Kinemage of the C-alpha trace (Angstrom):
@kinemage 1
@onewidth
@group {chain A} dominant
@subgroup {mainchain}
@vectorlist {calphas} color= white
{ca unk a 1} P -0.149 0.180 0.002
{ca unk a 2} L 1.387 3.536 -1.068
{ca unk a 3} L 1.437 5.356 2.303
{ca unk a 4} L 3.265 8.683 1.300
{ca unk a 5} L 0.067 10.406 1.081
{ca unk a 6} L -0.834 11.907 4.644
{ca unk a 7} L -3.009 14.187 6.277
{ca unk a 8} L 0.157 16.510 7.468
{ca unk a 9} L 1.220 17.235 4.074
{ca unk a 10} L 0.306 20.756 2.629
{ca unk a 11} L -2.213 20.926 0.149
{ca unk a 12} L 0.528 22.007 -2.498
{ca unk a 13} L 2.850 19.091 -1.593
{ca unk a 14} L 0.253 16.468 -1.708
{ca unk a 15} L -1.101 17.796 -4.981
{ca unk a 16} L 2.396 17.623 -6.585
{ca unk a 17} L 3.044 14.264 -5.072
{ca unk a 18} L -0.217 12.802 -6.396
{ca unk a 19} L 0.322 14.252 -9.943
{ca unk a 20} L 3.998 12.553 -9.732
{ca unk a 21} L 2.432 9.321 -8.514
{ca unk a 22} L -0.310 8.829 -11.342
{ca unk a 23} L 2.109 10.349 -14.304
{ca unk a 24} L 4.622 7.272 -13.270
{ca unk a 25} L 1.732 5.131 -13.428
{ca unk a 26} L 1.219 6.131 -17.118
{ca unk a 27} L -1.508 8.656 -16.615
{ca unk a 28} L -1.356 12.107 -18.103
{ca unk a 29} L -3.046 15.599 -17.847
{ca unk a 30} L -3.363 14.580 -14.087
{ca unk a 31} L -5.561 17.322 -12.140
{ca unk a 32} L -6.616 17.019 -8.307
{ca unk a 33} L -10.310 17.750 -8.166
{ca unk a 34} L -11.422 19.994 -5.136
{ca unk a 35} L -14.470 18.456 -3.491
{ca unk a 36} L -15.617 17.534 0.239
{ca unk a 37} L -15.129 13.603 -0.132
{ca unk a 38} L -12.170 12.181 2.324
{ca unk a 39} L -10.482 10.651 -0.531
{ca unk a 40} L -8.874 12.383 -3.327
{ca unk a 41} L -10.784 12.779 -6.510
{ca unk a 42} L -8.686 13.107 -9.716
{ca unk a 43} L -8.988 13.522 -13.495
{ca unk a 44} L -6.691 12.445 -15.775
{ca unk a 45} L -6.192 10.784 -19.047
{ca unk a 46} L -4.494 7.226 -20.418
{ca unk a 47} L -4.095 6.202 -23.732
{ca unk a 48} L -6.387 9.006 -25.024
{ca unk a 49} L -9.123 7.917 -22.488
{ca unk a 50} L -10.515 10.747 -20.094
{ca unk a 51} L -10.547 9.099 -16.558
{ca unk a 52} L -12.050 9.679 -13.147
{ca unk a 53} L -9.758 8.305 -10.270
{ca unk a 54} L -10.498 7.661 -6.753
{ca unk a 55} L -7.587 7.503 -4.247
{ca unk a 56} L -8.912 6.205 -1.064
{ca unk a 57} L -7.538 7.846 2.045
{ca unk a 58} L -6.915 6.012 5.483
{ca unk a 59} L -9.819 6.682 7.974
{ca unk a 60} L -8.218 8.101 11.216
{ca unk a 61} L -4.839 6.883 10.249
{ca unk a 62} L -6.002 3.340 9.741
{ca unk a 63} L -4.160 2.062 6.538
{ca unk a 64} L -6.430 -1.201 6.822
{ca unk a 65} L -9.415 0.971 6.411
{ca unk a 66} L -8.141 1.129 2.451
{ca unk a 67} L -7.690 -2.552 2.091
{ca unk a 68} L -11.031 -3.124 3.195
{ca unk a 69} L -12.663 -0.597 1.195
{ca unk a 70} L -10.618 -1.637 -1.697
{ca unk a 71} L -12.017 -4.982 -1.090
{ca unk a 72} L -15.656 -3.634 -0.931
{ca unk a 73} L -15.655 -1.430 -4.220
{ca unk a 74} L -13.610 -4.258 -6.194
{ca unk a 75} L -16.275 -6.840 -5.355
{ca unk a 76} L -19.255 -4.459 -6.191
{ca unk a 77} L -17.669 -3.789 -9.429
{ca unk a 78} L -17.461 -7.854 -10.073
{ca unk a 79} L -20.843 -8.543 -8.915
{ca unk a 80} L -23.454 -5.795 -9.717
{ca unk a 81} L -25.206 -5.394 -12.780
{ca unk a 82} L -23.504 -3.613 -15.159
{ca unk a 83} L -25.886 -1.588 -16.417
{ca unk a 84} L -25.531 0.617 -13.283
{ca unk a 85} L -21.652 0.708 -13.369
{ca unk a 86} L -19.540 3.085 -14.711
{ca unk a 87} L -16.770 1.124 -17.052
{ca unk a 88} L -13.809 0.288 -15.152
{ca unk a 89} L -10.244 1.447 -16.495
{ca unk a 90} L -8.285 -0.009 -13.562
{ca unk a 91} L -8.523 -1.097 -10.078
{ca unk a 92} L -5.637 -1.219 -8.081
{ca unk a 93} L -6.021 -2.765 -4.747
{ca unk a 94} L -2.231 -2.463 -3.455
{ca unk a 95} L -2.060 1.319 -4.307
{ca unk a 96} L -5.693 1.903 -3.160
{ca unk a 97} L -7.151 3.595 -6.279
{ca unk a 98} L -9.890 2.872 -8.667
{ca unk a 99} L -10.014 4.299 -12.507
{ca unk a 100} L -13.339 4.846 -13.852
{ca unk a 101} L -14.199 6.515 -17.311
{ca unk a 102} L -14.660 10.249 -16.919
{ca unk a 103} L -17.544 11.525 -14.889
{ca unk a 104} L -17.979 15.183 -13.514
{ca unk a 105} L -17.974 14.392 -9.739
{ca unk a 106} L -19.877 17.725 -8.612
{ca unk a 107} L -22.353 18.190 -11.492
{ca unk a 108} L -25.332 17.519 -9.754
{ca unk a 109} L -28.841 16.995 -11.454
{ca unk a 110} L -31.908 19.124 -10.374
{ca unk a 111} L -34.617 17.854 -12.244
{ca unk a 112} L -37.823 15.960 -11.565
{ca unk a 113} L -37.200 13.115 -13.911
{ca unk a 114} L -33.997 12.637 -12.510
{ca unk a 115} L -35.293 11.682 -9.144
{ca unk a 116} L -38.065 9.626 -10.755
{ca unk a 117} L -35.428 7.645 -12.738
{ca unk a 118} L -33.408 7.304 -9.650
{ca unk a 119} L -35.892 5.965 -7.456
{ca unk a 120} L -36.891 3.599 -10.023
{ca unk a 121} L -33.211 2.268 -9.579
{ca unk a 122} L -33.444 2.091 -5.963
{ca unk a 123} L -36.905 0.727 -5.841
{ca unk a 124} L -36.995 -1.847 -8.518
{ca unk a 125} L -33.368 -2.729 -9.275
{ca unk a 126} L -31.872 -2.614 -5.617
{ca unk a 127} L -34.190 -5.426 -4.181
{ca unk a 128} L -33.599 -7.817 -6.916
{ca unk a 129} L -29.865 -7.827 -6.656
{ca unk a 130} L -27.900 -10.721 -5.241
{ca unk a 131} L -26.158 -9.046 -2.294
{ca unk a 132} L -24.714 -11.854 -0.762
{ca unk a 133} L -21.231 -11.176 -1.455
{ca unk a 134} L -21.425 -8.468 0.678
{ca unk a 135} L -21.551 -8.426 4.329
{ca unk a 136} L -24.732 -7.438 6.285
{ca unk a 137} L -25.182 -4.329 8.758
{ca unk a 138} L -25.488 -5.997 12.056
{ca unk a 139} L -26.240 -4.585 15.538
{ca unk a 140} L -22.477 -4.112 16.274
{ca unk a 141} L -22.511 -1.169 13.642
{ca unk a 142} L -25.176 0.291 15.813
{ca unk a 143} L -23.405 -0.019 18.907
{ca unk a 144} L -20.641 1.780 17.276
{ca unk a 145} L -22.890 4.459 16.633
{ca unk a 146} L -23.900 4.789 19.950
{ca unk a 147} L -20.153 5.635 20.890
{ca unk a 148} L -20.333 8.372 18.347
{ca unk a 149} L -23.521 9.720 19.575
{ca unk a 150} L -21.977 9.577 23.136
{ca unk a 151} L -19.023 11.579 21.793
{ca unk a 152} L -21.103 14.111 19.752
{ca unk a 153} L -22.811 14.705 23.088
{ca unk a 154} L -19.191 15.461 25.091
{ca unk a 155} L -18.573 17.767 22.282
{ca unk a 156} L -21.933 19.668 22.913
{ca unk a 157} L -23.055 18.947 19.561
{ca unk a 158} L -26.316 16.950 20.549
{ca unk a 159} L -28.095 16.678 23.857
{ca unk a 160} L -29.102 13.573 25.736
{ca unk a 161} L -27.440 10.712 23.862
{ca unk a 162} L -28.872 8.329 26.126
{ca unk a 163} L -32.192 9.298 25.244
{ca unk a 164} L -31.585 8.618 21.554
{ca unk a 165} L -29.500 5.627 22.302
{ca unk a 166} L -32.662 4.101 23.865
{ca unk a 167} L -34.986 4.888 20.905
{ca unk a 168} L -33.059 2.669 18.903
{ca unk a 169} L -32.618 -0.139 21.667
{ca unk a 170} L -36.346 -0.224 21.907
{ca unk a 171} L -36.683 -0.652 18.063
{ca unk a 172} L -33.820 -3.293 18.062
{ca unk a 173} L -36.315 -5.981 16.710
{ca unk a 174} L -37.716 -3.981 14.154
{ca unk a 175} L -33.939 -3.399 12.768
{ca unk a 176} L -32.813 -6.660 12.847
{ca unk a 177} L -35.625 -8.427 11.551
{ca unk a 178} L -36.162 -6.149 8.268
{ca unk a 179} L -35.410 -7.518 5.084
{ca unk a 180} L -31.861 -6.449 3.980
{ca unk a 181} L -31.166 -5.900 0.285
{ca unk a 182} L -28.313 -4.154 -1.585
{ca unk a 183} L -27.460 -0.822 0.094
{ca unk a 184} L -24.978 1.401 -1.425
{ca unk a 185} L -24.745 3.384 1.699
{ca unk a 186} L -23.893 6.598 0.212
{ca unk a 187} L -27.059 7.256 -2.084
{ca unk a 188} L -26.598 10.776 -2.668
{ca unk a 189} L -26.354 12.786 -6.235
{ca unk a 190} L -22.838 13.149 -6.310
{ca unk a 191} L -22.421 9.469 -6.510
{ca unk a 192} L -25.190 8.798 -9.361
{ca unk a 193} L -24.710 10.053 -12.922
{ca unk a 194} L -26.270 9.963 -16.280
{ca unk a 195} L -23.701 8.527 -18.553
{ca unk a 196} L -25.029 8.467 -22.381
{ca unk a 197} L -28.790 9.045 -20.693
{ca unk a 198} L -28.340 6.039 -18.374
{ca unk a 199} L -28.075 6.060 -14.624
{ca unk a 200} L -24.626 4.979 -13.423
{ca unk a 201} L -23.675 4.650 -9.679
{ca unk a 202} L -20.081 4.840 -8.192
{ca unk a 203} L -18.555 4.847 -4.722
{ca unk a 204} L -18.983 1.425 -3.164
{ca unk a 205} L -16.687 1.593 -0.356
{ca unk a 206} L -19.186 1.404 2.386
{ca unk a 207} L -21.819 -0.952 0.431
{ca unk a 208} L -23.763 -3.451 2.575
{ca unk a 209} L -26.671 -5.615 3.011
{ca unk a 210} L -29.176 -3.309 4.915
{ca unk a 211} L -32.749 -2.470 4.895
{ca unk a 212} L -34.125 -0.196 2.231
{ca unk a 213} L -34.582 2.615 4.560
{ca unk a 214} L -31.021 3.313 4.390
{ca unk a 215} L -30.372 4.552 0.776
{ca unk a 216} L -33.931 6.060 1.151
{ca unk a 217} L -32.911 8.324 4.163
{ca unk a 218} L -29.472 9.380 2.830
{ca unk a 219} L -31.153 10.328 -0.599
{ca unk a 220} L -33.765 12.402 1.375
{ca unk a 221} L -31.143 14.512 3.278
{ca unk a 222} L -29.419 14.999 0.214
{ca unk a 223} L -32.701 16.812 -1.751
{ca unk a 224} L -34.236 18.411 1.640
{ca unk a 225} L -33.624 21.799 0.598
{ca unk a 226} L -35.279 21.330 -3.088
{ca unk a 227} L -38.996 21.046 -2.285
{ca unk a 228} L -40.113 20.000 -5.571
{ca unk a 229} L -37.566 16.960 -5.742
{ca unk a 230} L -38.129 16.221 -2.152
{ca unk a 231} L -41.709 15.835 -2.760
{ca unk a 232} L -41.414 13.824 -5.902
{ca unk a 233} L -39.093 11.468 -4.292
{ca unk a 234} L -41.136 11.357 -0.886
{ca unk a 235} L -44.136 10.119 -2.886
{ca unk a 236} L -42.255 7.606 -4.657
{ca unk a 237} L -41.051 5.849 -1.839
{ca unk a 238} L -43.675 6.255 0.362
{ca unk a 239} L -45.813 4.654 -2.181
{ca unk a 240} L -43.332 1.522 -2.227
{ca unk a 241} L -44.146 -1.733 -0.181
{ca unk a 242} L -40.794 -1.618 1.301
{ca unk a 243} L -41.343 1.958 2.982
{ca unk a 244} L -41.532 2.161 7.100
{ca unk a 245} L -41.830 5.646 8.339
{ca unk a 246} L -40.534 4.686 11.504
{ca unk a 247} L -37.643 2.610 10.209
{ca unk a 248} L -37.088 5.693 7.737
{ca unk a 249} L -36.625 8.213 10.690
{ca unk a 250} L -34.130 5.601 12.485
{ca unk a 251} L -32.147 5.666 9.370
{ca unk a 252} L -32.460 9.267 8.894
{ca unk a 253} L -31.121 9.890 12.475
{ca unk a 254} L -28.312 7.378 12.047
{ca unk a 255} L -27.279 8.419 8.545
{ca unk a 256} L -27.244 12.291 9.702
{ca unk a 257} L -25.361 11.117 13.336
{ca unk a 258} L -22.281 9.645 11.413
{ca unk a 259} L -22.049 12.776 8.966
{ca unk a 260} L -22.505 14.990 11.958
{ca unk a 261} L -19.561 12.886 13.433
{ca unk a 262} L -17.334 12.400 10.623
{ca unk a 263} L -17.339 16.382 9.874
{ca unk a 264} L -18.066 18.318 13.146
{ca unk a 265} L -16.582 15.983 15.575
{ca unk a 266} L -13.597 14.397 13.720
{ca unk a 267} L -12.795 17.061 11.579
{ca unk a 268} L -13.870 20.172 13.679
{ca unk a 269} L -10.676 22.236 12.907
{ca unk a 270} L -11.971 22.505 9.273
{ca unk a 271} L -15.636 23.799 10.431
{ca unk a 272} L -13.803 25.981 13.038
{ca unk a 273} L -11.776 27.737 10.017
{ca unk a 274} L -14.645 27.413 7.087
{ca unk a 275} L -17.840 27.488 8.908
{ca unk a 276} L -20.461 24.641 8.856
{ca unk a 277} L -21.245 23.467 4.918
{ca unk a 278} L -24.608 23.445 3.876
{ca unk a 279} L -24.669 19.603 3.573
{ca unk a 280} L -23.807 19.397 6.972
{ca unk a 281} L -26.245 21.497 8.149
{ca unk a 282} L -28.739 19.841 6.466
{ca unk a 283} L -27.791 16.703 8.140
{ca unk a 284} L -28.148 18.428 11.310
{ca unk a 285} L -31.444 19.562 10.719
{ca unk a 286} L -32.637 15.918 9.314
{ca unk a 287} L -31.004 14.492 12.334
{ca unk a 288} L -33.258 16.837 14.845
{ca unk a 289} L -36.045 16.374 12.851
{ca unk a 290} L -35.987 12.613 12.941
{ca unk a 291} L -35.182 12.491 16.659
{ca unk a 292} L -38.140 14.494 17.563
{ca unk a 293} L -40.610 12.311 15.577
{ca unk a 294} L -39.070 9.110 17.063
{ca unk a 295} L -39.746 10.713 20.457
{ca unk a 296} L -43.143 11.891 19.955
C-alpha cells in the first residue's frame, strides 16, 4: 500500500506528489479536483481515454481501512449489474485507487425526472440484486453508532445521547428483522450520474446488505432543501411496499449522526476555519427532525 499521502502534508505538496504518482503509472493531464470527499478525486487521461480516479485515504490513520474498502469496491464492480456501473479502467488494490471512465463529480442534477429515474433504480433494481457477496449491517454497527453519539454529546453537538440510544434499542427487533437488500450506503446525487442517458452509480466503499430505508434516508437528506425534488422523491418511496416510516426516521437519524460525527467531531478544525457547509447543516436539521418524530 502506498503510504506517502498523509494528512500532515500541505495541499500543494500533496497535489504535486499525487500528480507525480499517477504520471509514474502512465496517466497524463493529471488534475486534483477540489471536493468535500475524504478521498482524493482526480481527472486524468490514459491512452487517450478521459478518466475519473478515486484514491482512497485512510480513516483516522488506519491503513487497513483502505484495504477493506478496496475489497468492497472491487467486489461491487465484479458482482453488480453492469448496466448501473461506470466502465472500469483500472482497479489497483495495492495502491488503493480505482479508475473509471470520466464523470463530473460535482455536476449535480436538479430535475424531477432525474429523481424519478433514480427512485426506479432504488426501488426496482436494488431489491433484485443478489447482495450475498457483501457483509450485512449488524447490531454491532449500531453499538459503534452509540459510541459516536456519546462523543457528539461530549462535544456539545447534540444533547441527551442516552435518550436517543434508548430509542434505537427499543426498536432493535424492527431493525434486525427487516429484509436486507443491496444498499449503496452513500446514495446521494454526487454518486449517481447520467452517462449516455442512463443512470450510473459509483463509490461503493461502504456498501452493505441493509434495509431499504438506509439509502432512502440518505437521498432524502441530500435533496431536503429542494421542495420539488423532495416532494417527488417522498411520493415515490412512500408508495413502495418496503417503506416503513418509523424505520425511515431511525435511518435518517443514523445517517445524519454519522455525517455529523465525521464532519463536526472528527474534522472539527475544518468547521472552525471555514464554517458549517450546507450539506452538514442539512444533516444536523434532518437529525433533529427525525429524533423529534421518534420521540413523539
